[in-house]
C-alpha positions in Angstrom: 11.2 -28.7 -84.3 9.2 -27.2 -81.6 9.7 -23.8 -80.1 8.5 -22.9 -76.7 8.4 -19.2 -75.6 8.2 -18.0 -72.1 6.7 -14.6 -71.0 9.3 -12.6 -69.2 8.2 -10.5 -66.2 7.8 -6.7 -66.7 10.8 -4.6 -65.8 10.5 -3.0 -62.4 9.6 0.7 -62.6 6.6 3.1 -62.8 3.2 1.8 -63.8 0.7 4.5 -64.8 -3.0 4.3 -64.2 -5.6 6.7 -65.7 -9.2 5.8 -66.0 -9.6 8.0 -69.0 -6.3 7.2 -70.8 -6.7 6.8 -74.6 -3.4 5.2 -75.5 -2.3 1.5 -75.7 -3.4 0.7 -72.1 -0.1 -0.9 -71.1 0.9 1.3 -68.1 4.1 2.6 -69.6 3.2 6.3 -69.6 0.4 8.6 -68.8 -0.7 8.5 -72.4 -0.7 4.7 -72.4 -1.8 4.2 -68.8 -3.8 1.3 -67.6 -7.5 2.3 -67.2 -8.1 -0.3 -64.5 -6.2 -0.2 -61.2 -6.7 -3.9 -60.7 -4.9 -4.6 -64.0 -2.0 -2.3 -62.8 -1.7 -4.2 -59.5 -1.9 -7.6 -61.3 1.0 -6.6 -63.6 3.1 -5.0 -60.9 6.2 -6.8 -59.5 8.3 -6.0 -56.4 10.1 -2.7 -56.8 7.3 -1.2 -59.0 5.5 2.0 -58.2 1.9 2.4 -59.4 1.0 6.1 -60.1 -2.8 6.7 -60.1 -4.4 9.7 -61.6 -7.1 11.5 -59.6 -10.4 9.6 -60.3 -12.7 7.1 -58.7 -11.6 3.4 -58.9 -13.6 0.4 -57.8 -12.2 -3.2 -57.2 -14.8 -4.7 -59.5 -17.9 -3.5 -61.3 -20.3 -5.9 -59.6 -18.6 -8.6 -57.4 -18.8 -7.4 -53.7 -16.2 -10.0 -52.6 -13.4 -8.7 -54.7 -10.9 -6.2 -53.2 -7.8 -4.3 -54.2 -4.9 -6.4 -52.8 -1.6 -5.0 -51.7 1.6 -6.7 -52.8 5.0 -6.9 -51.2 7.5 -4.5 -52.7 4.7 -2.6 -54.7 4.0 1.0 -53.7 0.6 2.4 -54.9 0.5 6.2 -55.0 -2.5 8.4 -55.6 -2.8 12.2 -56.0 -1.6 12.7 -59.5 -3.0 15.1 -62.1 -1.6 13.0 -65.0 1.3 15.1 -66.1 3.9 14.5 -63.3 7.4 13.2 -64.1 8.6 12.8 -60.5 6.5 11.6 -57.6 7.2 14.7 -55.5 5.1 16.8 -58.0 1.9 15.1 -57.0 -0.6 16.7 -54.6 -2.9 14.1 -52.9 -5.0 16.7 -51.2 -5.8 18.6 -54.4 -5.9 15.6 -56.8 -8.3 13.5 -54.8 -7.9 9.8 -55.8 -10.8 7.6 -54.6 -10.9 3.9 -54.0 -14.6 3.2 -53.7 -16.8 0.3 -52.8 -19.8 1.9 -54.3 -20.2 -0.6 -57.2 -23.9 -1.1 -57.3 -26.7 1.4 -57.2 -25.2 4.7 -56.5 -26.0 5.8 -52.9 -27.2 2.4 -51.9 -24.7 0.8 -49.5 -26.1 -2.7 -49.3 -24.6 -3.6 -52.7 -21.2 -2.1 -52.0 -17.9 -3.9 -52.0 -17.5 -5.6 -48.7 -13.8 -4.8 -48.2 -12.2 -2.2 -50.5 -8.6 -3.2 -49.8 -7.0 -6.3 -48.4 -3.4 -6.8 -47.2 -2.6 -10.3 -46.3 0.9 -11.6 -45.3 2.7 -8.6 -46.8 5.6 -6.6 -45.2 6.1 -2.8 -44.9 7.3 -2.6 -48.5 3.6 -2.9 -49.5 2.7 0.8 -49.6 -0.6 2.6 -50.0 -0.2 6.3 -50.2 -2.5 9.2 -51.1 -6.0 7.8 -51.5 -9.5 8.2 -50.1 -10.9 4.8 -49.2 -14.7 5.0 -49.0 -18.0 3.1 -49.1 -16.7 -0.3 -48.1 -19.6 -2.2 -46.5 -18.6 -5.4 -44.7 -22.1 -6.0 -43.5 -21.4 -9.5 -42.3 -17.6 -9.2 -42.1 -14.9 -6.9 -40.6 -13.0 -4.1 -42.1 -15.1 -2.2 -44.6 -12.3 0.0 -45.8 -9.2 -2.2 -45.3 -8.5 -5.7 -43.9 -5.0 -6.3 -42.7 -4.4 -10.0 -41.9 -1.0 -11.1 -40.6 0.5 -8.2 -42.5 2.5 -5.0 -41.9 1.8 -2.7 -44.8 2.7 1.0 -44.9 -0.3 3.3 -45.2 0.3 7.0 -45.6 -1.7 10.1 -46.5 -5.0 8.4 -46.8 -8.6 9.2 -45.8 -10.9 6.5 -44.6 -14.4 7.8 -44.9 -17.9 6.4 -44.7 -16.9 2.8 -44.4 -18.9 0.3 -42.3 -18.4 -3.2 -40.9 -19.4 -5.5 -38.0 -16.0 -4.6 -36.4 -13.5 -2.0 -37.7 -15.5 0.1 -40.0 -12.4 1.8 -41.4 -9.7 -0.9 -40.9 -9.7 -4.3 -39.3 -6.3 -5.6 -38.2 -5.7 -9.2 -37.3 -2.2 -10.1 -36.1 -0.8 -7.2 -38.0 1.9 -4.5 -37.4 1.1 -1.9 -40.1 2.5 1.7 -40.0 -0.4 4.1 -40.5 0.8 7.7 -40.9 -0.9 11.0 -41.6 -4.3 9.5 -42.2 -7.8 10.6 -41.5 -10.6 8.3 -40.3 -13.9 10.1 -40.6 -17.5 9.0 -40.4 -16.8 5.3 -40.3 -19.1 3.0 -38.4 -19.2 -0.4 -36.8 -22.3 -2.5 -36.0 -20.4 -3.8 -33.0 -17.0 -2.4 -32.0 -14.3 -0.1 -33.5 -15.9 2.5 -35.7 -12.5 3.6 -37.1 -10.1 0.7 -36.4 -10.5 -2.7 -34.7 -7.2 -4.4 -33.6 -7.6 -8.1 -33.0 -5.3 -10.5 -31.3 -5.6 -14.2 -32.0 -2.3 -16.2 -31.6 -0.4 -13.0 -31.3 -1.4 -9.3 -30.7 -1.7 -6.7 -33.3 0.9 -3.9 -32.9 0.1 -1.2 -35.4 1.9 2.1 -35.3 -0.3 5.2 -35.9 1.4 8.6 -36.3 -0.3 11.9 -36.9 -3.7 10.5 -37.6 -7.1 12.0 -37.0 -10.2 10.1 -35.9 -13.3 12.2 -36.3 -17.0 11.4 -36.1 -16.6 7.7 -36.1 -19.3 5.6 -34.4 -19.6 2.1 -32.8 -22.9 0.7 -31.8 -21.1 -1.0 -29.0 -17.6 0.1 -27.8 -14.7 2.1 -29.2 -16.1 4.7 -31.5 -12.6 5.5 -32.8 -10.6 2.3 -32.0 -11.3 -1.0 -30.3 -8.2 -2.9 -29.1 -8.7 -6.5 -28.3 -5.5 -7.9 -26.7 -3.5 -5.6 -29.0 -0.7 -3.1 -28.4 -0.9 -0.3 -30.9 1.4 2.7 -30.6 -0.3 6.1 -31.2 1.7 9.3 -31.5 0.4 12.8 -32.4 -3.1 11.5 -33.0 -6.3 13.4 -32.6 -9.7 11.8 -31.6 -12.6 14.2 -31.8 -16.4 13.7 -31.8 -16.2 9.9 -31.9 -19.1 8.0 -30.2 -19.8 4.8 -28.5 -23.5 4.7 -28.9 -24.5 2.0 -26.5 -21.5 1.1 -24.4 -18.0 2.3 -23.4 -15.0 4.2 -24.8 -16.2 7.1 -27.1 -12.8 7.3 -28.7 -11.0 4.1 -27.6 -11.8 0.8 -25.9 -8.7 -1.0 -24.6 -8.2 -4.6 -23.7 -4.6 -4.5 -24.5 -1.6 -2.3 -23.9 -1.6 0.6 -26.3 0.9 3.4 -26.0 -0.3 6.9 -26.3 2.1 9.9 -26.9 1.1 13.5 -27.7 -2.5 12.6 -28.4 -5.5 14.8 -28.1 -9.0 13.6 -27.1 -11.8 16.1 -27.4 -15.6 15.9 -27.4 -15.8 12.2 -27.6 -18.9 10.6 -26.1 -19.8 7.2 -24.5 -23.2 6.2 -23.4 -21.8 4.6 -20.3 -18.2 4.7 -19.2 -15.1 6.4 -20.5 -16.1 9.4 -22.6 -12.7 9.2 -24.4 -11.0 6.0 -23.2 -12.2 2.8 -21.5 -9.3 0.6 -20.3 -10.0 -2.9 -19.1 -7.1 -4.7 -17.3 -4.5 -2.7 -19.2 -1.2 -1.0 -18.3 -1.2 1.5 -21.1 1.1 4.5 -20.8 -0.2 7.9 -21.8 2.3 10.7 -22.2 1.6 14.3 -23.0 -2.1 13.7 -23.8 -5.0 16.2 -23.7 -8.5 15.3 -22.7 -11.0 18.1 -23.3 -14.8 18.3 -23.5 -15.3 14.5 -23.5 -18.6 13.1 -22.0 -19.6 9.9 -20.4 -23.2 9.1 -19.5 -22.1 7.3 -16.4 -18.5 7.3 -15.1 -15.1 8.6 -16.3 -15.8 11.7 -18.4 -12.3 11.3 -20.0 -11.0 7.9 -18.8 -12.5 4.9 -17.1 -9.9 2.4 -15.8 -11.2 -1.1 -14.7 -8.5 -3.1 -13.1 -5.0 -2.8 -14.7 -2.5 -0.1 -14.1 -2.4 2.5 -16.8 0.2 5.1 -16.4 -0.7 8.8 -17.0 2.2 11.2 -17.3 2.1 14.9 -18.1 -1.5 14.8 -19.3 -4.1 17.6 -19.1 -7.8 16.9 -18.3 -10.0 20.0 -18.8 -13.8 20.4 -19.3 -14.7 16.7 -19.3 -18.1 15.6 -17.9 -19.3 12.4 -16.3 -23.0 11.8 -15.6 -22.1 10.1 -12.3 -18.5 9.8 -11.1 -15.1 10.9 -12.1 -15.3 13.9 -14.4 -11.6 13.4 -15.3 -10.8 9.8 -14.4 -12.7 7.0 -12.8 -10.6 4.2 -11.3 -12.6 1.1 -10.7 -12.2 -2.5 -9.4 -8.7 -2.4 -8.0 -7.3 -0.3 -10.7 -3.7 0.7 -9.7 -3.3 3.7 -12.0 -0.2 5.8 -11.8 -0.8 9.5 -12.4 2.1 11.9 -12.5 2.7 15.5 -13.6 -0.9 16.0 -14.8 -3.5 18.7 -14.5 -7.2 18.1 -13.7 -9.1 21.4 -13.9 -12.7 22.4 -15.0 -14.1 18.8 -15.1 -17.5 18.1 -13.7 -19.3 15.1 -12.2 -21.9 14.3 -9.5 -19.0 13.0 -7.4 -15.3 13.3 -7.9 -15.1 16.0 -10.5 -11.4 15.4 -11.1 -10.6 11.8 -9.9 -13.0 9.2 -8.5 -11.8 5.9 -7.0 -14.0 2.9 -6.5 -12.1 0.0 -4.7 -8.9 1.5 -6.1 -5.8 3.2 -4.7 -4.0 4.9 -7.6 -0.7 6.7 -7.2 -1.2 10.4 -7.8 1.8 12.6 -7.5 3.0 16.1 -8.6 -0.3 17.0 -10.0 -2.7 19.9 -10.0 -6.1 18.6 -8.9 -9.1 20.9 -8.7 -10.6 20.4 -5.2 -7.4 18.7 -4.0 -6.5 15.0 -3.6 -5.8 14.0 0.0 -4.1 10.7 -0.8 -1.7 12.2 -3.3 1.9 13.5 -3.1 2.9 17.1 -3.9 -0.7 17.9 -5.0 -1.7 21.5 -5.8 -5.2 22.8 -5.9 -4.3 26.1 -7.4 -5.7 27.3 -10.8 -3.1 26.2 -13.4 -3.8 29.4 -15.4 -4.5 28.0 -18.9 -4.3 30.5 -21.7 -7.9 29.9 -22.7 -9.2 26.4 -21.8 -12.5 26.7 -23.7 -11.3 28.9 -26.5 -13.0 31.9 -28.1 -16.2 29.9 -28.7 -16.4 29.2 -24.9 -16.9 25.5 -25.6 -14.7 22.8 -24.2 -13.4 20.2 -26.7 -13.1 22.3 -29.8 -10.0 23.1 -31.8 -9.7 26.7 -30.5 -9.1 25.4 -26.9 -5.8 26.6 -25.7 -4.4 24.6 -22.8 -0.9 26.0 -22.8 0.1 27.5 -19.5 -0.6 31.2 -19.8 2.5 32.7 -18.3 5.2 32.3 -15.8 2.9 32.6 -12.8 1.3 29.2 -13.4 1.8 26.9 -10.4 2.3 24.0 -12.9 5.6 25.5 -14.1 8.8 23.8 -12.8 6.5 21.7 -10.5 6.7 18.2 -12.0 8.7 15.1 -11.1 11.7 14.6 -13.4 12.0 10.9 -12.5 9.0 10.2 -14.6 10.6 11.8 -17.7 14.4 11.2 -17.6 14.3 7.6 -18.6 16.1 7.7 -21.8 19.3 9.6 -22.7 21.1 9.5 -26.0 23.5 11.6 -27.9 22.8 11.9 -31.6 24.6 13.9 -34.4 21.8 16.5 -34.2 22.3 16.9 -30.5 26.1 17.1 -30.9 25.6 19.9 -33.4 23.4 21.8 -31.0 26.0 21.4 -28.3 28.6 22.9 -30.7 26.3 25.9 -31.0 26.5 26.2 -27.2 30.2 26.8 -27.6 31.4 23.5 -26.3 35.0 22.9 -27.5 35.7 20.5 -30.3 37.8 18.5 -27.9 34.7 17.9 -25.7 32.6 17.2 -28.7 35.1 14.6 -29.9 35.0 12.9 -26.5 31.2 12.9 -26.6 31.2 11.4 -30.1 32.3 8.1 -28.5 29.1 8.1 -26.5 26.9 8.7 -29.6 23.7 6.6 -30.0 24.2 4.7 -26.7 21.1 4.8 -24.6 21.1 5.4 -20.8 18.1 4.7 -18.6 18.6 7.5 -16.0 20.6 10.7 -15.5 22.9 9.2 -13.0 24.0 6.4 -15.3 24.5 9.0 -18.1 26.4 11.4 -15.7 28.8 8.5 -14.8 29.5 8.0 -18.5 30.2 11.7 -19.0 32.6 11.7 -16.1 34.5 8.8 -17.6 34.8 10.6 -21.0 35.2 14.3 -20.3 36.3 14.3 -16.6 34.6 15.3 -13.4 35.3 19.1 -13.7 33.9 19.3 -17.2 30.9 17.3 -16.2 30.3 19.7 -13.3 30.6 22.6 -15.7 28.7 21.3 -18.7 26.8 18.2 -17.4 23.4 19.9 -16.9 23.6 21.4 -20.4 24.5 18.1 -22.1 21.8 16.2 -20.1 19.2 18.7 -21.1 19.9 18.2 -24.8 20.5 14.4 -24.6 17.2 13.6 -22.8 14.5 12.8 -25.4 11.6 14.0 -23.3 9.3 16.5 -25.1 5.9 17.9 -24.7 2.8 17.7 -26.9 4.1 20.4 -29.2 7.5 18.6 -29.6 9.3 21.1 -27.4 11.9 19.9 -25.0 11.0 19.4 -21.4 13.2 20.7 -18.6 12.9 24.4 -19.7 13.8 26.5 -16.7 11.9 29.7 -15.9 14.4 31.9 -14.1 11.7 33.9 -12.2 9.9 30.8 -11.0 10.9 28.9 -7.9 11.1 25.2 -8.5 8.5 23.2 -6.5 8.9 19.9 -8.3 11.4 17.1 -8.1 14.7 17.4 -10.1 18.4 17.1 -9.6 20.7 17.8 -12.5 18.1 19.0 -14.9 15.7 21.9 -14.6 12.4 20.7 -13.3 9.7 19.9 -15.9 6.2 21.4 -15.9 3.0 19.7 -15.1 0.5 19.1 -17.9 0.8 18.3 -21.6 2.7 21.5 -22.5 6.0 22.7 -21.3 5.9 26.5 -20.8 8.4 27.9 -23.2 9.7 31.2 -21.9 9.9 34.2 -24.2 13.1 35.4 -25.8 15.6 36.8 -23.3 15.5 40.5 -22.8 18.1 42.9 -24.2 19.2 46.3 -22.7 20.1 48.8 -25.4 20.4 52.0 -23.3 19.5 53.7 -20.1 19.3 57.3 -18.9 20.5 59.0 -16.8 23.8 57.2 -16.4 24.0 58.0 -12.7 21.7 58.9 -9.8 20.9 58.4 -6.2 18.0 57.1 -4.2 14.6 57.7 -5.8 16.1 58.5 -9.2 13.9 57.4 -12.0 15.9 55.6 -14.7 14.5 55.0 -18.2 15.7 51.7 -19.6 15.1 50.8 -23.2 15.6 47.4 -25.0 13.6 44.5 -26.3 11.6 41.6 -25.0 10.6 43.3 -21.7 7.5 41.7 -20.2 5.1 44.2 -18.4 4.3 42.9 -15.0 6.9 40.2 -15.1 10.2 42.1 -15.1 12.7 42.5 -12.3 15.3 45.3 -12.4 18.5 45.6 -10.3 21.1 48.3 -10.0 24.5 47.0 -9.0 22.7 43.9 -7.6 20.1 45.9 -5.6 16.4 45.7 -6.6 14.7 48.7 -7.9 12.0 49.9 -5.5 9.4 50.3 -8.3 8.9 49.7 -12.0 6.4 51.8 -14.0 5.4 52.6 -17.5 6.3 49.2 -18.7 6.2 48.2 -22.4 7.9 45.5 -24.3 10.7 48.0 -25.2 11.0 50.3 -22.3 10.4 50.8 -18.6 11.1 53.3 -15.8 12.7 51.9 -12.7 13.1 53.9 -9.4 16.4 53.3 -7.6 16.5 52.4 -3.9 19.8 52.4 -2.0 22.5 50.6 -4.1 26.0 50.5 -5.4 27.6 51.3 -8.6 27.4 48.5 -11.1 25.6 46.9 -14.1 21.8 47.2 -14.5 20.1 43.8 -15.0 16.6 43.2 -16.4 15.2 39.7 -15.6 12.1 38.3 -17.2 10.8 34.7 -17.5 13.0 34.6 -20.7 16.2 35.3 -18.9 18.4 38.1 -17.7 19.9 41.0 -19.7 22.9 43.0 -18.3 23.8 46.5 -19.4 27.2 47.0 -21.1 27.9 50.1 -19.0 27.8 50.6 -15.2 25.2 52.7 -13.6 26.9 55.1 -11.2 25.1 55.2 -7.9 25.5 58.6 -6.2 24.9 58.5 -2.4 22.9 61.3 -0.9 24.9 64.1 0.7 25.0 64.9 4.4 25.3 68.3 6.2 27.5 68.5 9.2 27.5 72.3 9.8 25.6 73.6 12.8 24.0 76.9 11.8 22.6 77.7 15.2 25.1 80.5 16.1 25.5 81.8 12.6 23.8 84.8 11.0 24.5 86.3 7.6 23.2 88.9 5.2 22.4 88.6 1.5 25.5 88.6 -0.6 27.6 87.0 2.0 29.2 83.5 1.7 28.3 80.5 3.9 30.7 77.6 4.3 28.8 74.2 4.5 30.5 71.0 5.6 29.3 67.5 5.1 29.9 64.4 2.9 29.4 63.3 -0.7 29.3 66.8 -2.2 29.8 66.9 -6.0 30.1 69.3 -8.8 26.7 70.8 -9.7 25.4 70.7 -6.1 22.6 73.1 -5.5 22.2 75.0 -2.2 19.1 76.7 -1.0 18.6 78.9 2.0 15.5 80.0 3.9 13.7 76.7 3.7 10.6 76.9 5.9 7.2 75.3 6.1 5.8 78.4 4.4 8.6 78.4 1.8 9.6 74.7 1.3 11.4 75.5 -1.9 13.7 78.1 -0.2 15.9 80.5 -2.2 18.7 79.2 -4.3 22.2 80.5 -3.5 23.5 82.9 -6.2 26.9 81.2 -6.4 27.9 77.7 -5.2 31.5 76.6 -5.2 32.6 73.0 -4.6 35.7 73.2 -2.4 35.9 69.4 -1.8 33.7 66.4 -1.3 33.2 67.6 2.2 32.8 71.4 1.8 30.8 73.9 -0.2 30.8 77.7 -0.3 27.5 79.3 -1.1 26.6 83.0 -1.5 23.2 84.1 -0.1 21.0 85.6 -2.8 18.9 88.7 -2.3 15.4 88.3 -0.8 16.5 85.3 1.2 15.0 84.8 4.7 15.9 82.8 7.8 15.3 79.1 7.5 17.0 75.7 7.1 19.6 74.9 4.4 19.3 72.2 1.8 22.0 70.6 -0.4 20.9 68.8 -3.5 23.0 66.5 -5.7 22.3 63.7 -8.2 22.3 61.5 -5.1 19.4 63.3 -3.4 18.6 66.2 -1.1 19.6 66.7 2.5 18.1 69.3 4.8 20.1 70.8 7.7 18.9 70.1 11.2 19.5 73.7 12.3 18.3 77.1 11.1 20.6 79.7 9.5 19.6 83.2 10.4 19.5 85.7 7.5 19.7 89.3 8.5 17.0 90.9 6.4 17.7 94.1 4.4 15.6 97.2 4.3 12.9 96.9 1.6 11.1 99.5 -0.5 7.5 100.0 0.3 5.6 99.6 -2.9 3.0 102.3 -2.2 5.8 104.9 -1.4 7.8 104.4 -4.5 8.6 107.6 -6.5 7.4 107.6 -10.0 9.5 108.7 -13.0 9.0 112.4 -13.7 9.3 114.9 -16.6 10.1 118.7 -16.1 10.4 121.5 -18.6 13.4 123.8 -18.9 11.1 126.8 -18.0 10.1 125.2 -14.7 11.7 126.3 -11.5 15.3 125.2 -11.2 14.7 123.8 -7.8 11.8 121.3 -7.8 9.3 120.9 -5.1 10.9 118.8 -2.2 9.6 115.2 -1.9 9.0 113.6 1.5 10.7 110.2 1.7 9.2 109.1 5.0 8.0 105.5 4.8 9.8 104.8 1.5 11.9 102.0 3.2 11.1 99.6 6.0 13.4 97.3 8.0 11.9 94.4 9.9 15.0 94.2 12.1 14.9 97.9 13.3 12.7 101.0 13.6 12.1 102.8 10.3 13.3 106.1 11.7 16.8 104.5 12.2 17.2 104.2 8.4 19.7 106.7 7.0 18.9 108.1 3.5 21.2 109.5 0.9 20.6 110.4 -2.7 22.7 110.5 -5.9 22.2 111.4 -9.5 24.1 109.6 -12.3 24.0 112.8 -14.4 24.6 115.8 -12.2 25.0 118.1 -15.3 21.2 117.7 -15.7 20.0 117.0 -12.2 21.5 117.1 -8.8 19.9 115.5 -5.7 20.2 116.2 -2.0 18.4 114.9 1.1 17.8 116.8 4.3 16.3 114.5 6.9 13.6 112.7 4.9 13.1 115.5 2.3 14.5 115.1 -1.2 15.4 118.2 -3.2 16.1 118.0 -6.9 17.7 120.9 -8.9 17.9 121.0 -12.7 20.5 123.0 -14.5 18.5 124.3 -17.5 19.8 121.4 -19.7 17.8 118.9 -21.5 18.4 115.2 -20.8 17.7 112.4 -18.2 19.2 111.4 -14.9 18.7 108.3 -12.7 18.1 109.4 -9.2 18.9 106.7 -6.6 17.8 106.9 -3.0 20.0 104.7 -0.7 18.9 103.4 2.6 21.3 102.3 5.3 20.0 100.4 8.4 22.9 99.5 10.5 25.1 98.6 7.6 22.3 96.8 5.7 21.4 98.7 2.6 18.7 99.0 0.0 18.0 101.4 -2.8 15.2 102.8 -4.9 15.8 104.5 -8.3 13.6 106.6 -10.5 14.2 108.7 -13.7 13.9 112.4 -14.1 13.7 113.8 -17.7 14.3 117.5 -18.5 12.5 118.6 -21.7 12.6 121.9 -23.5 9.6 124.2 -24.0 7.9 124.1 -27.5 10.1 125.6 -30.2 13.3 125.6 -28.1 15.1 123.4 -30.6 18.5 123.7 -28.9 17.3 123.6 -25.3 18.8 127.0 -24.4 15.6 128.1 -22.7 14.9 130.6 -25.5 12.9 130.5 -28.7 14.8 132.6 -31.3 16.1 132.6 -34.9 18.6 129.9 -34.0 15.8 127.5 -33.3 14.1 128.5 -36.6 17.3 127.9 -38.5 17.7 124.4 -36.9 14.2 123.5 -37.8 14.6 124.7 -41.4 17.6 122.5 -41.8 15.7 119.6 -40.4 12.8 120.2 -42.8 15.2 120.6 -45.8 17.1 117.5 -44.7 20.4 119.2 -44.5 21.0 117.9 -41.0 22.1 114.3 -40.6 19.7 111.9 -38.9 21.4 111.8 -35.6 21.3 115.6 -35.4 17.7 115.6 -36.4 16.8 113.1 -33.6 18.6 115.2 -31.0 16.0 118.0 -31.3 12.4 118.3 -30.3 11.3 119.3 -33.8 7.6 119.0 -33.1 7.4 122.6 -31.9 3.6 122.9 -32.0 3.1 119.5 -30.3 0.7 118.2 -33.0 2.4 114.8 -33.4 4.2 115.5 -36.7 7.1 117.6 -37.9 6.4 120.1 -40.7 6.1 123.7 -41.9 3.6 124.3 -39.1 6.3 123.9 -36.5 8.5 126.5 -38.3 5.5 128.9 -38.4 5.0 128.2 -34.7 8.6 129.2 -33.9 8.4 132.4 -36.0 5.2 133.5 -34.4 6.7 132.9 -31.0 9.7 135.1 -31.9 7.4 137.8 -33.2 5.3 137.7 -30.0 8.5 138.1 -27.9 9.3 141.3 -29.9 5.9 143.0 -29.2 
């Protein structure tokens, strides 16, 4: 009996590879990992994942012709440290896993593997992810790093570095459609074409998809330092080409003989010896959308692009700081090239002729563009500075990563100036967009109707508008159509921001209908956050009132303020959180603050107070101080201020002592002292009005400063009748002769002092009592009065404690009581106890009194 056994295939799962593993070398765990990657690949079946620990792996130890070969359904992942249990734990940037062709003498490339990886006739399930592919040297072949032949593998998170070949130093693609995502091509070289990638077309074109890839410092001795496309149609999105070189021919970054599609790509500081510093296109109709060309150099023509025949389409691209040795600093169109250029910016490029665009036997369409120096044959061309944020960056060098080609602010002429018809080609509602529309407070009923349109594509906005009308009705389409269109349109800028962002403070100069007009250039200017008003003060005011408004997201120099719909006449002291606006004429209503980010409206009304008017004719009126004046007019309010005597010499006038609001059309004001003839002003929160006529103020007599009578002190032993005082010239009256002034006198304490006037002579009589009296001299000039007051103090002689004009034992007894503190404080203070006038009260004062008594008895 004979038994035959068959080897069963390995169960699909994870195969571990670790060059230094010490276990059973069967790939079942990190401990028992395969030490040779080739062995792992040979034993893998569809559905397997190969996990490769960070190390350097070669296809063979000595045979240059052997490569790592990808398999359908097998995913090879690098970037492991050797302890992971789930793939998401790996880090391919930290745990560098190298697939190297350096199999011979280290550092000697001539004996390296010719092609490190091969992918033949495999589909997208053949995956290579997380590796550095280096040192492949296809010195007589193509594709030093990878050869893709009739295959469509998926390559992600890989670095292709220092590989070389006749064509396609990094990758050579023949009839392939691989997806290459998040990869870096650096320092690869080609003896002929395509330092980074060569796309070949034989019976059918190659159509690779490249997403978020970087091509840096790759070189081709001939053309296409980064990529060479021969009859191929790659799609490139979010890719960067920098410092790539065509050493002896054309296309520093890319040489095209196919129809590649470029979206959101950046080309900077690439160099070609002859034409097309970044791109050389030969008989191609490639579309370029949202691409940036900065600091690229061609020795001859087309600093950024050279188009020979064909009809490439350039939409919303930015060309800045590119240089051509001869013609076309930005673009050179040659040999009947029918390029179409829309919504693009050409600024800061240089060339001997045609620094922006140069045409040789070509008539391109150029429309809705900013072209430095102008473009006479274009449509809607601006030659104004686009106002980039910082075109050459902090290092002042074009074509470096710090270049900032975003539009600086809302003043750029590129804003809202593009042609929407070049962008509104595809409309589609997705679940994500429907959710965003929910956030815009569209009703669930409308959302439910829109659900029936989900995932259907429409080629233009009118077609989409018709579909909306059929689903949600004409009225709702009118109300919400623009909003829905804006979200449904898939057009974005280089940063991934939506196009059609309106700047409220910018007038549209481009072409748009239902949607806001898109900007020119690679970047849509995204407005700042809308402003918010939190408070303002005062809450009311009239013309020329300064109102302080506080809030957030104000933009100094770019803010508009309105009061009740009327523009402020000035805005000062602007910050991001406050400003001061001066009111012109206006009406009561909300305050609005508008910036490029939108408009904020106050929650409360600002009350506009109109300026008052004066109707009263003061020509025939004359009043004296203290009298009331009735003023008629309009718009009088509580708190109104009235001033009289406003003249050129006294522009401030004198405020009325009392102002009473009788009604909105009448005030009563009392003339204050020291008011003179002049005009009348009324001031309210609404402003100040000055009368057209003068109000005469009858001036009162005034006291002459030099003639004022000083306060005086007399002793009880002085003569009872004091020396008369001449009052001549004490008062003066501008309205009459001084001798017409009638004088009278009064004392407020006639027990102490009495006063009398005879003519202009004042006589004072004291009555031998101690104390003070205020003496007032009254002047009367035809009913107008004035007064002058001075103080007379009657003091006792030394030792006369009780002010009876005698010094006797009564005075000694009083002083004794003061000295022995038997008198209360008020009583003590009532006497002049310092009898000897030495500045203190003591026994010496008592001795003085007693001696005085003794002398009187002698």
